[in-house]
MARMIFI-363509 format. One line per field, with one value per atom (N, C-alpha, C): atom name; residue in one letter; x negated, y, z; residue number from 1. Coordinates in nm, 4 decimals. Atoms other than C-alpha are relative to their C-alpha. Example, Ala and Ser with C-alpha at 12.3 -4.5 7.8 and 13.67 -1.06 7.14 Angstrom:
% MARMIFI-363509
site = N_CA_C_N_CA_C .
code = A_A_A_S_S_S .
east = -0.0890_-1.2300_-0.0900_0.0820_-1.3670_0.0770 .
north = -0.1190_-0.4500_0.1200_-0.1190_-0.1060_0.1090 .
up = 0.0000_0.7800_0.0000_-0.0060_0.7140_0.0730 .
pos = 1_1_1_2_2_2 .
***
This chain:
% MARMIFI-363509
site = N_CA_C_N_CA_C_N_CA_C_N_CA_C_N_CA_C_N_CA_C_N_CA_C_N_CA_C_N_CA_C_N_CA_C_N_CA_C_N_CA_C_N_CA_C_N_CA_C_N_CA_C_N_CA_C_N_CA_C_N_CA_C_N_CA_C_N_CA_C_N_CA_C_N_CA_C_N_CA_C_N_CA_C_N_CA_C_N_CA_C_N_CA_C_N_CA_C_N_CA_C_N_CA_C_N_CA_C_N_CA_C_N_CA_C_N_CA_C_N_CA_C_N_CA_C_N_CA_C_N_CA_C_N_CA_C_N_CA_C_N_CA_C_N_CA_C_N_CA_C_N_CA_C_N_CA_C_N_CA_C_N_CA_C_N_CA_C_N_CA_C_N_CA_C_N_CA_C_N_CA_C_N_CA_C_N_CA_C_N_CA_C_N_CA_C_N_CA_C_N_CA_C_N_CA_C_N_CA_C_N_CA_C_N_CA_C_N_CA_C_N_CA_C_N_CA_C_N_CA_C_N_CA_C_N_CA_C_N_CA_C_N_CA_C_N_CA_C_N_CA_C_N_CA_C_N_CA_C_N_CA_C_N_CA_C_N_CA_C_N_CA_C_N_CA_C_N_CA_C_N_CA_C_N_CA_C_N_CA_C_N_CA_C_N_CA_C_N_CA_C_N_CA_C_N_CA_C_N_CA_C_N_CA_C_N_CA_C_N_CA_C_N_CA_C_N_CA_C_N_CA_C_N_CA_C_N_CA_C_N_CA_C_N_CA_C_N_CA_C_N_CA_C_N_CA_C_N_CA_C_N_CA_C_N_CA_C_N_CA_C_N_CA_C_N_CA_C_N_CA_C_N_CA_C_N_CA_C_N_CA_C_N_CA_C_N_CA_C_N_CA_C_N_CA_C_N_CA_C_N_CA_C_N_CA_C_N_CA_C_N_CA_C_N_CA_C_N_CA_C_N_CA_C_N_CA_C_N_CA_C_N_CA_C_N_CA_C_N_CA_C_N_CA_C_N_CA_C_N_CA_C_N_CA_C_N_CA_C_N_CA_C_N_CA_C_N_CA_C_N_CA_C_N_CA_C_N_CA_C_N_CA_C_N_CA_C_N_CA_C_N_CA_C_N_CA_C_N_CA_C_N_CA_C_N_CA_C_N_CA_C_N_CA_C_N_CA_C_N_CA_C_N_CA_C_N_CA_C_N_CA_C_N_CA_C_N_CA_C_N_CA_C_N_CA_C_N_CA_C_N_CA_C_N_CA_C_N_CA_C_N_CA_C_N_CA_C_N_CA_C_N_CA_C_N_CA_C_N_CA_C_N_CA_C_N_CA_C_N_CA_C_N_CA_C_N_CA_C_N_CA_C_N_CA_C_N_CA_C_N_CA_C_N_CA_C_N_CA_C_N_CA_C_N_CA_C_N_CA_C_N_CA_C_N_CA_C_N_CA_C_N_CA_C_N_CA_C_N_CA_C_N_CA_C_N_CA_C .
code = M_M_M_R_R_R_K_K_K_A_A_A_F_F_F_S_S_S_L_L_L_V_V_V_L_L_L_C_C_C_L_L_L_L_L_L_L_L_L_F_F_F_A_A_A_S_S_S_C_C_C_E_E_E_Q_Q_Q_N_N_N_F_F_F_L_L_L_P_P_P_K_K_K_P_P_P_Q_Q_Q_G_G_G_Y_Y_Y_N_N_N_R_R_R_I_I_I_D_D_D_L_L_L_P_P_P_A_A_A_H_H_H_A_A_A_F_F_F_L_L_L_K_K_K_L_L_L_T_T_T_D_D_D_G_G_G_Y_Y_Y_P_P_P_Y_Y_Y_T_T_T_L_L_L_D_D_D_Y_Y_Y_S_S_S_E_E_E_S_S_S_S_S_S_Q_Q_Q_V_V_V_E_E_E_K_K_K_D_D_D_S_S_S_F_F_F_N_N_N_L_L_L_K_K_K_E_E_E_D_D_D_T_T_T_W_W_W_I_I_I_N_N_N_L_L_L_N_N_N_Y_Y_Y_A_A_A_D_D_D_F_F_F_G_G_G_A_A_A_K_K_K_V_V_V_H_H_H_L_L_L_T_T_T_Y_Y_Y_K_K_K_K_K_K_I_I_I_D_D_D_G_G_G_E_E_E_N_N_N_I_I_I_D_D_D_F_F_F_K_K_K_S_S_S_L_L_L_S_S_S_E_E_E_D_D_D_A_A_A_F_F_F_R_R_R_L_L_L_T_T_T_A_A_A_K_K_K_H_H_H_Q_Q_Q_K_K_K_M_M_M_A_A_A_Y_Y_Y_G_G_G_I_I_I_E_E_E_E_E_E_G_G_G_I_I_I_L_L_L_I_I_I_T_T_T_P_P_P_E_E_E_G_G_G_Y_Y_Y_V_V_V_A_A_A_V_V_V_V_V_V_A_A_A_E_E_E_L_L_L_E_E_E_G_G_G_E_E_E_V_V_V_P_P_P_T_T_T_Q_Q_Q_F_F_F_Q_Q_Q_F_F_F_F_F_F_V_V_V_T_T_T_D_D_D_S_S_S_T_T_T_Q_Q_Q_H_H_H_F_F_F_L_L_L_R_R_R_G_G_G_A_A_A_L_L_L_Y_Y_Y_F_F_F_N_N_N_T_T_T_A_A_A_M_M_M_K_K_K_N_N_N_D_D_D_S_S_S_L_L_L_A_A_A_P_P_P_V_V_V_I_I_I_E_E_E_Y_Y_Y_I_I_I_K_K_K_V_V_V_D_D_D_M_M_M_A_A_A_H_H_H_L_L_L_M_M_M_N_N_N_S_S_S_V_V_V_K_K_K_F_F_F_L_L_L_D_D_D .
east = 0.0931_-2.2027_-0.0262_0.0456_-2.3598_0.1293_-0.0818_-2.0350_0.0713_-0.0485_-1.9180_-0.0931_0.0631_-2.2363_-0.0114_-0.0011_-2.1994_0.1114_-0.1176_-1.8487_-0.0274_0.0571_-1.9714_-0.1002_0.1041_-2.2600_0.0691_-0.0632_-2.0210_0.0785_-0.1029_-1.7771_-0.0557_0.0275_-2.0220_-0.0702_0.0466_-2.1790_0.1148_-0.1181_-1.8037_0.0346_-0.0414_-1.7655_-0.0942_0.1070_-2.1005_0.0155_-0.0335_-2.0243_0.0890_-0.1077_-1.7906_-0.0679_0.0891_-1.9078_0.1042_-0.0490_-1.8501_-0.0424_0.0477_-1.8843_0.0173_-0.0048_-1.9524_-0.0597_0.0248_-1.9561_-0.1048_0.1142_-2.2726_0.0437_-0.0655_-2.2208_-0.0750_-0.0154_-2.1787_-0.1128_0.0935_-2.5011_0.0212_0.0171_-2.6136_-0.0583_0.1185_-2.7559_-0.0891_0.1387_-3.1228_-0.0279_0.0072_-3.2431_-0.1470_0.1585_-3.5870_-0.0298_0.0590_-3.7081_-0.1127_0.1285_-3.9546_-0.0846_0.0939_-4.2774_0.0551_-0.0203_-4.2241_-0.1006_0.0939_-4.3307_0.1125_-0.0946_-4.2172_-0.0053_0.0257_-4.1657_0.0645_-0.0057_-4.1523_0.1257_-0.1208_-3.8438_-0.0335_0.0652_-3.9430_0.0779_-0.0730_-3.7185_0.1538_-0.1331_-3.4441_0.0500_-0.0285_-3.4427_-0.0905_0.0437_-3.5167_-0.1101_0.0661_-3.7048_-0.1056_0.0688_-3.9577_-0.0354_-0.0053_-3.9360_-0.0491_0.0228_-4.0541_0.1101_-0.1081_-3.7610_-0.0501_0.0112_-3.7978_0.0402_-0.0344_-3.8456_0.1170_-0.1225_-3.5776_0.1314_-0.1221_-3.3358_0.0288_0.0239_-3.1964_0.0770_-0.0521_-3.1240_0.1373_-0.1425_-2.7659_0.0566_-0.1007_-2.5548_0.0902_-0.1036_-2.3518_0.1209_-0.1658_-1.9874_0.0854_-0.1070_-1.8111_0.0405_0.0121_-1.8751_-0.0661_0.0517_-1.9419_-0.0609_0.0859_-2.0250_-0.1132_0.1567_-2.3477_-0.0551_0.1035_-2.5960_-0.1207_0.1508_-2.8697_0.0549_-0.0695_-2.6473_-0.0444_0.0449_-2.7916_0.0505_0.0494_-2.7788_-0.0850_0.1183_-3.0090_0.0735_-0.1173_-2.8053_-0.1219_0.0391_-2.9609_0.0895_-0.1287_-2.7552_-0.0307_0.0414_-2.9260_0.0471_-0.0264_-2.8493_0.1471_-0.0847_-2.5259_0.0198_0.0210_-2.6245_-0.0473_0.0211_-2.6189_-0.1028_0.0616_-2.8558_0.0668_-0.0255_-2.6385_-0.1046_0.0238_-2.8126_0.0426_-0.0281_-2.7346_-0.0725_0.1167_-2.9241_0.1191_-0.0531_-2.7960_-0.1373_0.1015_-2.9949_0.0411_-0.1016_-2.9491_-0.0415_0.0398_-2.9185_0.0364_-0.0269_-2.8216_0.0908_-0.1222_-2.5369_0.1524_-0.0769_-2.2799_-0.0139_0.0570_-2.4935_-0.0685_0.1383_-2.7105_-0.0344_0.0878_-2.9404_0.1014_-0.0710_-2.7090_0.1429_-0.1672_-2.3580_-0.1090_0.0402_-2.5531_-0.0503_0.0732_-2.7486_0.1251_-0.1685_-2.4067_0.0812_-0.0282_-2.2558_-0.0409_0.0573_-2.5061_0.0001_0.0083_-2.4613_0.1364_-0.1172_-2.1021_0.0065_0.0129_-2.1140_-0.0440_0.0552_-2.2934_0.0848_-0.0740_-2.0876_0.1270_-0.1682_-1.7859_-0.0192_0.0031_-1.9227_-0.0329_-0.0163_-1.9175_0.0148_-0.1238_-1.6178_-0.0723_0.0432_-1.7570_-0.1518_0.1392_-2.1735_-0.0229_0.0491_-2.3050_-0.0712_0.1047_-2.5863_-0.0047_0.0470_-2.7214_-0.1157_0.1484_-3.1021_0.0019_0.0617_-3.2142_-0.1468_0.1536_-3.5437_-0.0315_0.0543_-3.7223_-0.1481_0.1104_-4.0199_-0.0343_0.0647_-4.2753_-0.0681_0.0119_-4.3173_-0.1633_0.1470_-4.6791_-0.0064_-0.0253_-4.5504_0.0318_-0.0092_-4.4745_0.1705_-0.1571_-4.0821_0.0474_-0.0439_-3.8724_0.1418_-0.0797_-3.6900_0.0566_-0.0384_-3.4047_0.0540_-0.0704_-3.3137_0.1289_-0.1013_-3.0186_0.0312_-0.0076_-3.0452_0.1550_-0.1108_-2.6915_0.0015_0.0039_-2.6230_0.1397_-0.1156_-2.3190_0.0774_-0.0755_-2.0500_0.0701_-0.0227_-2.0624_-0.0098_-0.0078_-2.0275_-0.1243_0.0685_-2.3386_-0.1382_0.0614_-2.6659_-0.1301_0.1195_-2.9348_0.0540_-0.0018_-2.8968_-0.1270_0.1040_-3.1472_0.0349_-0.0314_-3.2004_-0.1418_0.1342_-3.5211_0.0613_-0.0140_-3.5419_-0.1168_0.1335_-3.7760_0.0665_-0.0735_-3.4973_0.0623_-0.0532_-3.4861_0.0315_-0.0555_-3.4462_0.0827_-0.0268_-3.3636_0.0550_-0.0421_-3.1576_0.0387_-0.0370_-3.1675_0.0384_-0.0709_-2.9257_-0.0189_-0.0512_-2.9027_0.0557_-0.0570_-2.7267_0.0216_0.0057_-2.7218_0.1526_-0.1531_-2.3801_-0.0368_-0.0040_-2.3486_0.1488_-0.0958_-2.0709_0.0600_-0.0682_-1.9481_0.0380_-0.0749_-1.7476_-0.0767_0.0813_-2.0479_-0.0247_0.0178_-2.1315_-0.1432_0.1223_-2.4256_-0.1438_0.1022_-2.6388_-0.0330_0.0387_-2.6478_-0.0527_0.0841_-2.7703_-0.1218_0.1052_-3.0303_-0.1326_0.1379_-3.3149_-0.0023_-0.0472_-3.1851_-0.0151_0.0478_-3.1444_-0.1398_0.1216_-3.4736_-0.0743_0.0655_-3.6304_0.0234_-0.0294_-3.4234_-0.0530_0.0452_-3.5072_-0.1763_0.0971_-3.8772_-0.0035_-0.0183_-3.8094_0.0397_-0.0503_-3.6120_-0.1358_0.1073_-3.9232_-0.0881_0.1324_-4.1542_0.0873_-0.0735_-3.8714_-0.0132_0.0136_-3.8563_-0.1524_0.1564_-4.2640_-0.0311_0.0463_-4.2817_0.0899_-0.0913_-4.0051_-0.0993_0.0419_-4.1304_0.0813_-0.0587_-3.9369_-0.0385_0.0529_-3.9628_0.0277_-0.0476_-3.9464_-0.0296 .
north = -0.0962_-1.2128_-0.1215_0.0985_-1.5214_-0.0610_0.0804_-1.7099_0.1460_-0.0955_-1.3265_0.0023_-0.0228_-1.3157_-0.1168_0.1132_-1.6462_0.0187_-0.0281_-1.5684_0.0844_-0.1208_-1.2534_-0.0682_0.0552_-1.4630_-0.0609_0.0914_-1.7287_0.0562_-0.0719_-1.4818_0.0955_-0.0537_-1.3162_-0.1243_0.1085_-1.6462_-0.0174_0.0389_-1.7330_0.1165_-0.0713_-1.4244_0.0368_-0.0123_-1.3838_-0.1443_0.1160_-1.7542_0.0154_-0.0253_-1.6246_-0.0499_0.0819_-1.8259_0.0750_-0.0700_-1.6074_-0.0900_0.0996_-1.9219_0.0486_-0.0418_-1.8161_-0.1545_0.1702_-2.1250_0.0597_-0.0951_-2.0979_-0.0504_0.0028_-2.0088_-0.1158_0.1305_-2.2573_0.0103_0.0217_-2.3736_-0.0494_0.0473_-2.4774_-0.1070_0.1087_-2.7875_0.0030_0.0084_-2.8289_-0.0457_0.0320_-2.8461_-0.0155_0.0498_-3.0421_0.0349_-0.0406_-2.8867_-0.0976_0.0805_-3.1297_0.1066_-0.0305_-3.0106_0.0452_-0.0224_-2.8653_-0.1033_0.0576_-3.1000_-0.0333_-0.0316_-3.1448_-0.1273_0.1072_-3.3822_0.0618_-0.1048_-3.2971_-0.0615_0.0597_-3.3452_0.0152_0.0193_-3.4638_-0.0574_0.1128_-3.7166_0.0741_-0.0411_-3.5824_0.0975_-0.2213_-3.1835_0.0592_-0.1292_-2.9160_0.0409_-0.1161_-2.7974_-0.1226_0.0830_-2.9406_0.1139_-0.0721_-2.8101_-0.1130_0.0796_-2.9193_-0.0011_-0.0314_-2.9647_-0.1102_0.0575_-3.0540_-0.1636_0.1531_-3.4250_-0.0097_0.0237_-3.3228_-0.0134_-0.0231_-3.2823_-0.1696_0.0913_-3.5589_0.0585_-0.0306_-3.4847_-0.0730_0.0594_-3.5606_0.0467_-0.0307_-3.5127_0.0716_-0.0604_-3.2293_-0.0301_0.0833_-3.3358_0.0927_-0.0972_-3.0185_0.0316_0.0109_-2.9992_-0.1162_0.1213_-3.3475_0.0224_-0.0400_-3.1940_0.0204_-0.0428_-3.0378_-0.1096_0.0805_-3.2982_0.0398_-0.0846_-3.0430_0.0550_-0.0396_-2.9546_-0.0605_0.0615_-3.0531_0.0180_-0.0878_-3.0081_-0.1354_0.0411_-3.0557_-0.0053_-0.0041_-3.2009_-0.0403_0.0050_-3.1358_-0.0997_0.0957_-3.4298_-0.0030_-0.0005_-3.4032_0.1489_-0.1490_-3.0061_0.0265_-0.0525_-2.9918_0.0690_-0.1032_-2.8033_-0.0479_0.0200_-2.8208_0.1341_-0.0773_-2.6168_-0.0262_0.0153_-2.5999_0.0518_-0.0880_-2.5461_-0.0765_0.0193_-2.4895_0.0768_-0.0099_-2.4935_0.0753_-0.0352_-2.2999_-0.0001_-0.0462_-2.3212_0.1185_-0.1635_-1.9398_-0.0636_0.0062_-1.9610_0.1124_-0.1082_-1.6204_0.0024_-0.0084_-1.6693_-0.0093_0.0378_-1.8571_0.0564_-0.0094_-1.8115_0.0933_-0.0720_-1.5390_0.0843_-0.0617_-1.3879_0.1210_-0.1184_-1.0678_-0.0607_0.0372_-1.2834_-0.1073_0.0620_-1.5018_0.0438_-0.0708_-1.2376_0.0544_-0.0994_-1.0511_-0.0816_0.1133_-1.3987_-0.0164_0.0328_-1.4472_0.1272_-0.1398_-1.0895_0.0434_0.0275_-1.1265_-0.0647_0.0817_-1.4328_0.0466_-0.0099_-1.3035_0.1487_-0.1184_-0.9615_-0.0446_0.0542_-1.1829_0.0197_-0.0084_-1.1722_0.1143_-0.1512_-0.8070_0.0447_-0.0746_-0.7944_-0.0975_0.0867_-1.0877_0.0511_-0.0317_-0.9630_0.1328_-0.0806_-0.7436_0.0956_-0.0861_-0.6385_-0.1537_0.0451_-0.7911_0.0506_-0.0626_-0.7426_-0.0850_0.0754_-0.8135_0.0128_-0.0285_-0.8732_-0.0817_0.0696_-0.9522_-0.0344_0.0209_-1.1358_-0.0576_0.0363_-1.2832_-0.1421_0.1240_-1.6716_-0.0190_0.0692_-1.8361_-0.0334_0.0306_-1.9871_0.1732_-0.1255_-1.5851_0.0316_-0.0377_-1.6146_0.1047_-0.0851_-1.3561_-0.0565_0.0706_-1.4738_0.1089_-0.0893_-1.2645_-0.0911_0.0411_-1.3369_0.0884_-0.0804_-1.2227_-0.0829_0.0775_-1.2760_0.0685_-0.0584_-1.2188_-0.0129_0.0168_-1.1668_0.0405_-0.0247_-1.2042_-0.1414_0.1154_-1.4525_-0.0130_0.0674_-1.5599_-0.1801_0.0869_-1.8765_-0.0535_0.0352_-1.8804_0.1076_-0.1098_-1.6976_0.0280_-0.0465_-1.6938_-0.0743_0.0215_-1.7029_0.0517_-0.0165_-1.6855_-0.0507_0.0242_-1.6999_0.0107_0.0421_-1.8307_0.0024_0.0154_-1.7396_0.0819_-0.0532_-1.6777_0.0727_-0.0827_-1.4533_-0.0214_0.0266_-1.6072_-0.1534_0.1439_-1.9761_-0.0659_0.1029_-2.1031_0.1002_-0.0249_-2.0075_-0.0873_0.0851_-2.1641_0.0790_-0.0736_-2.0576_-0.1085_0.0807_-2.1656_0.0820_-0.0422_-2.1203_-0.0785_0.1036_-2.2555_0.0328_0.0181_-2.3675_-0.0771_0.1357_-2.5584_-0.0306_0.0677_-2.7830_0.0079_-0.0213_-2.6319_0.1334_-0.1340_-2.3457_0.0589_-0.0578_-2.2652_0.1541_-0.1007_-1.9326_0.0102_-0.0611_-1.8169_0.0146_-0.0266_-1.7249_-0.1160_0.1181_-2.0671_-0.0584_0.0678_-2.1815_0.0739_-0.0827_-1.9127_-0.0607_0.1263_-2.1939_-0.0465_0.0734_-2.3942_0.0853_-0.0910_-2.0911_0.0267_-0.0695_-1.9694_-0.0804_0.1420_-2.3618_-0.0013_0.0270_-2.3803_0.1105_-0.1395_-2.0155_-0.0387_0.0766_-2.1742_-0.0621_0.1336_-2.4634_0.0728_-0.0512_-2.2337_0.0853_-0.0653_-1.9867_-0.1079_0.1061_-2.2937_-0.0566_0.1158_-2.4789_0.1727_-0.1142_-2.0931_0.0046_-0.0007_-2.0902_-0.1125_0.0892_-2.4019_-0.0408_0.0153_-2.3803_-0.0257_-0.0580_-2.4507_-0.0618_0.0863_-2.5047_-0.0572_0.1067_-2.7464_-0.0028_0.0039_-2.7278_-0.0715 .
up = 0.0970_-0.5605_-0.1003_0.1201_-0.7331_-0.0686_0.0851_-0.8471_-0.0837_0.0751_-0.9866_-0.0972_0.1210_-1.1866_-0.0933_0.0977_-1.3201_-0.0627_0.1032_-1.4137_-0.1162_0.1070_-1.5902_-0.1111_0.0923_-1.7551_-0.0945_0.0506_-1.8714_-0.0955_0.1083_-2.0292_-0.0800_0.1353_-2.2276_-0.0663_0.0784_-2.3257_-0.0894_0.0909_-2.4543_-0.0835_0.0985_-2.6157_-0.0921_0.0840_-2.7857_-0.1005_0.0775_-2.9410_-0.1082_0.1100_-3.2124_-0.1130_0.1145_-3.5387_-0.1257_0.1279_-3.8791_-0.0836_0.1259_-4.1098_-0.1732_0.1384_-4.4513_-0.0733_0.0731_-4.7136_-0.0757_0.0846_-4.9488_-0.0670_0.1346_-5.2667_-0.0933_0.0818_-5.5477_-0.0753_0.0463_-5.6929_-0.1402_0.1608_-6.0715_0.0219_-0.0103_-6.1488_-0.0376_0.0735_-6.1948_-0.1167_0.1540_-6.5477_0.0110_0.0395_-6.6261_-0.1347_0.1484_-6.9506_-0.0539_0.0305_-7.1436_-0.0658_0.0842_-7.2803_-0.1572_0.1457_-7.6617_-0.0613_0.0981_-7.9161_-0.1314_0.1380_-8.2891_-0.0698_0.0891_-8.5486_-0.1564_0.1595_-8.9693_-0.0346_0.0891_-9.1426_-0.1028_0.1682_-9.4788_-0.0700_0.0969_-9.6654_-0.0128_0.0716_-9.8864_0.0123_-0.0116_-9.8431_-0.0811_0.0873_-10.0722_0.1389_-0.0967_-9.7514_0.0735_-0.1585_-9.4837_0.1270_-0.1021_-9.1559_0.1483_-0.1538_-8.7620_0.0823_-0.0601_-8.5575_0.1785_-0.1430_-8.1614_0.0497_-0.1152_-7.9778_0.0545_-0.0843_-7.7884_-0.0872_0.0743_-8.0693_-0.1017_0.1046_-8.2971_-0.1576_0.1134_-8.6641_-0.0370_0.0143_-8.7673_-0.1304_0.1225_-9.1206_0.0674_0.0055_-9.0938_-0.0532_0.0140_-9.0699_-0.0104_0.0448_-9.1262_-0.1391_0.1437_-9.5042_-0.0444_0.0256_-9.6304_-0.1170_0.0806_-9.9470_-0.0156_-0.0007_-9.8798_0.0753_-0.0458_-9.8379_0.0626_-0.0758_-9.7115_0.1190_-0.1169_-9.4342_0.0998_-0.1242_-9.0863_0.1362_-0.1440_-8.7157_0.0868_-0.0774_-8.4517_0.1200_-0.1328_-8.1726_0.1269_-0.1069_-7.8467_0.1197_-0.0386_-7.6752_0.1443_-0.1395_-7.2976_0.0285_-0.0171_-7.3079_-0.0612_0.1030_-7.5309_-0.0806_0.0704_-7.7609_-0.1458_0.1445_-8.1450_-0.0809_0.1262_-8.4200_-0.0855_0.1491_-8.7219_-0.1139_0.0733_-9.0086_-0.1531_0.1197_-9.3623_-0.0798_0.1217_-9.7042_-0.1109_0.1463_-10.0249_-0.0851_0.1017_-10.3399_-0.0939_0.0649_-10.5032_-0.1774_0.1670_-10.8728_-0.0743_0.0001_-10.8913_-0.1439_0.0685_-11.1123_0.1071_-0.0509_-10.8582_0.1363_-0.1739_-10.5269_-0.0102_-0.0076_-10.4967_0.1162_-0.1541_-10.2087_0.0199_-0.0497_-10.1815_0.0622_-0.0253_-10.1164_0.1580_-0.0991_-9.8933_0.1148_-0.0716_-9.6764_0.0752_-0.0144_-9.6451_0.0938_-0.0809_-9.5203_0.1279_-0.1148_-9.2510_0.1220_-0.0943_-9.1169_0.0243_-0.0410_-9.1239_0.1059_-0.0877_-8.9565_0.1471_-0.1135_-8.6715_0.0237_-0.0602_-8.6460_0.0550_-0.0554_-8.5631_0.1441_-0.1785_-8.1933_0.0276_-0.0492_-8.1575_0.1200_-0.1026_-7.9477_0.1357_-0.1112_-7.7223_0.1000_-0.0662_-7.6792_0.0450_-0.0662_-7.4861_-0.0857_0.0593_-7.7234_-0.1252_0.1500_-8.0777_-0.0267_0.0099_-8.1042_-0.1661_0.0829_-8.4669_-0.0608_0.0327_-8.6081_-0.1386_0.1458_-8.9480_0.0436_0.0133_-8.9884_-0.0944_0.1298_-9.2145_0.0541_0.0052_-9.2015_-0.0495_0.0488_-9.2636_-0.1629_0.1386_-9.5739_-0.0969_0.0937_-9.7018_-0.0165_0.0098_-9.6387_0.0841_-0.0166_-9.5207_0.1467_-0.1091_-9.1543_0.0515_-0.0542_-8.9874_0.0979_-0.1430_-8.6354_0.0651_-0.0927_-8.4342_0.1228_-0.1265_-8.0693_0.0243_-0.0722_-7.8930_0.1296_-0.1418_-7.5371_0.0483_-0.0232_-7.3728_0.0554_0.0311_-7.3397_-0.1159_0.1292_-7.6832_-0.0127_0.0063_-7.8486_-0.0800_0.0885_-8.0456_0.0609_-0.1119_-7.8254_-0.1093_0.1091_-8.1745_-0.1481_0.1192_-8.5350_-0.0488_0.0357_-8.7657_-0.1808_0.1182_-9.1697_-0.0454_0.0765_-9.3606_-0.1541_0.1766_-9.7504_-0.0827_0.0365_-9.9790_-0.1558_0.0810_-10.1858_-0.1414_0.2009_-10.5527_-0.0251_-0.0019_-10.4760_0.1035_-0.0983_-10.1208_0.1143_-0.1330_-9.8171_0.0968_-0.0960_-9.4967_0.1142_-0.0979_-9.2183_0.1609_-0.1098_-8.8438_0.0993_-0.0863_-8.5767_0.1334_-0.1335_-8.1792_0.0482_-0.0893_-8.0302_0.0925_-0.1307_-7.6794_-0.0247_0.0096_-7.6514_0.1524_-0.1464_-7.2902_0.0407_-0.0004_-7.1728_0.1399_-0.1013_-6.8902_-0.0268_0.0149_-6.8113_-0.0719_0.0810_-7.0455_0.0842_-0.0853_-6.7246_0.0063_-0.0202_-6.5999_-0.1455_0.0856_-6.9334_-0.0701_0.0543_-6.9805_-0.0357_0.0344_-6.9286_-0.1735_0.1377_-7.2336_-0.0838_0.1143_-7.4535_0.0005_0.0339_-7.4120_-0.0263_0.0228_-7.4486_-0.1134_0.1273_-7.7676_-0.0561_0.0928_-7.8775_-0.0502_0.0468_-7.8729_-0.0922_0.1097_-8.0766_-0.1239_0.1426_-8.3362_-0.0602_0.0046_-8.3254_-0.1075_0.0706_-8.4422_-0.1205_0.1111_-8.6784_-0.1399_0.1211_-8.8834_-0.0448_0.0382_-8.8895_-0.0527_0.0450_-9.0140_-0.1227_0.0951_-9.2759_-0.1340_0.1137_-9.6391_-0.1243_0.1074_-9.9480_-0.1118_0.1223_-10.2063_-0.1466_0.0901_-10.5745_-0.0836 .
pos = 1_1_1_2_2_2_3_3_3_4_4_4_5_5_5_6_6_6_7_7_7_8_8_8_9_9_9_10_10_10_11_11_11_12_12_12_13_13_13_14_14_14_15_15_15_16_16_16_17_17_17_18_18_18_19_19_19_20_20_20_21_21_21_22_22_22_23_23_23_24_24_24_25_25_25_26_26_26_27_27_27_28_28_28_29_29_29_30_30_30_31_31_31_32_32_32_33_33_33_34_34_34_35_35_35_36_36_36_37_37_37_38_38_38_39_39_39_40_40_40_41_41_41_42_42_42_43_43_43_44_44_44_45_45_45_46_46_46_47_47_47_48_48_48_49_49_49_50_50_50_51_51_51_52_52_52_53_53_53_54_54_54_55_55_55_56_56_56_57_57_57_58_58_58_59_59_59_60_60_60_61_61_61_62_62_62_63_63_63_64_64_64_65_65_65_66_66_66_67_67_67_68_68_68_69_69_69_70_70_70_71_71_71_72_72_72_73_73_73_74_74_74_75_75_75_76_76_76_77_77_77_78_78_78_79_79_79_80_80_80_81_81_81_82_82_82_83_83_83_84_84_84_85_85_85_86_86_86_87_87_87_88_88_88_89_89_89_90_90_90_91_91_91_92_92_92_93_93_93_94_94_94_95_95_95_96_96_96_97_97_97_98_98_98_99_99_99_100_100_100_101_101_101_102_102_102_103_103_103_104_104_104_105_105_105_106_106_106_107_107_107_108_108_108_109_109_109_110_110_110_111_111_111_112_112_112_113_113_113_114_114_114_115_115_115_116_116_116_117_117_117_118_118_118_119_119_119_120_120_120_121_121_121_122_122_122_123_123_123_124_124_124_125_125_125_126_126_126_127_127_127_128_128_128_129_129_129_130_130_130_131_131_131_132_132_132_133_133_133_134_134_134_135_135_135_136_136_136_137_137_137_138_138_138_139_139_139_140_140_140_141_141_141_142_142_142_143_143_143_144_144_144_145_145_145_146_146_146_147_147_147_148_148_148_149_149_149_150_150_150_151_151_151_152_152_152_153_153_153_154_154_154_155_155_155_156_156_156_157_157_157_158_158_158_159_159_159_160_160_160_161_161_161_162_162_162_163_163_163_164_164_164_165_165_165_166_166_166_167_167_167_168_168_168_169_169_169_170_170_170_171_171_171_172_172_172_173_173_173_174_174_174_175_175_175_176_176_176_177_177_177_178_178_178_179_179_179_180_180_180_181_181_181_182_182_182_183_183_183_184_184_184_185_185_185_186_186_186_187_187_187_188_188_188_189_189_189_190_190_190_191_191_191 .
***
């Protein structure tokens, strides 16, 4: 009887030892974000603004004729904020065409975006800022422009140099959005 009981117990143990191995889901790298700190951009531009210490100011290489265009390169995050400036002269370059162009560039992403939220704010200097936040697998998640609508127009767009899914970039996107909000509120046009 004892042998039969031991045999049944062994069979039950072997039968219950089946392993259903499931691999761990793939994780994402940990991203340590620094505290927000800012430097002032002042030299050689028709505007001043505060930009993040986490970024480096670079001349824009897309259009070399435009010496007031710059990029804020977030090298540690593989991101750039492209800043383009235009002087409104009322004849060749007017506010209407610049704002329509900014809205058209944002609207290009409607096919891939889950949603686009737009907002208008007034900066401490009294300028109008229009912000567009795009959701989904789009190449740019944040765009804006700041203008006095009579003489100056500064447009910005955030781009990443990676094909990663935007949900894994969410902490970095939110971090840079805070930097861009500070940047917009610090813009001052010079005459």
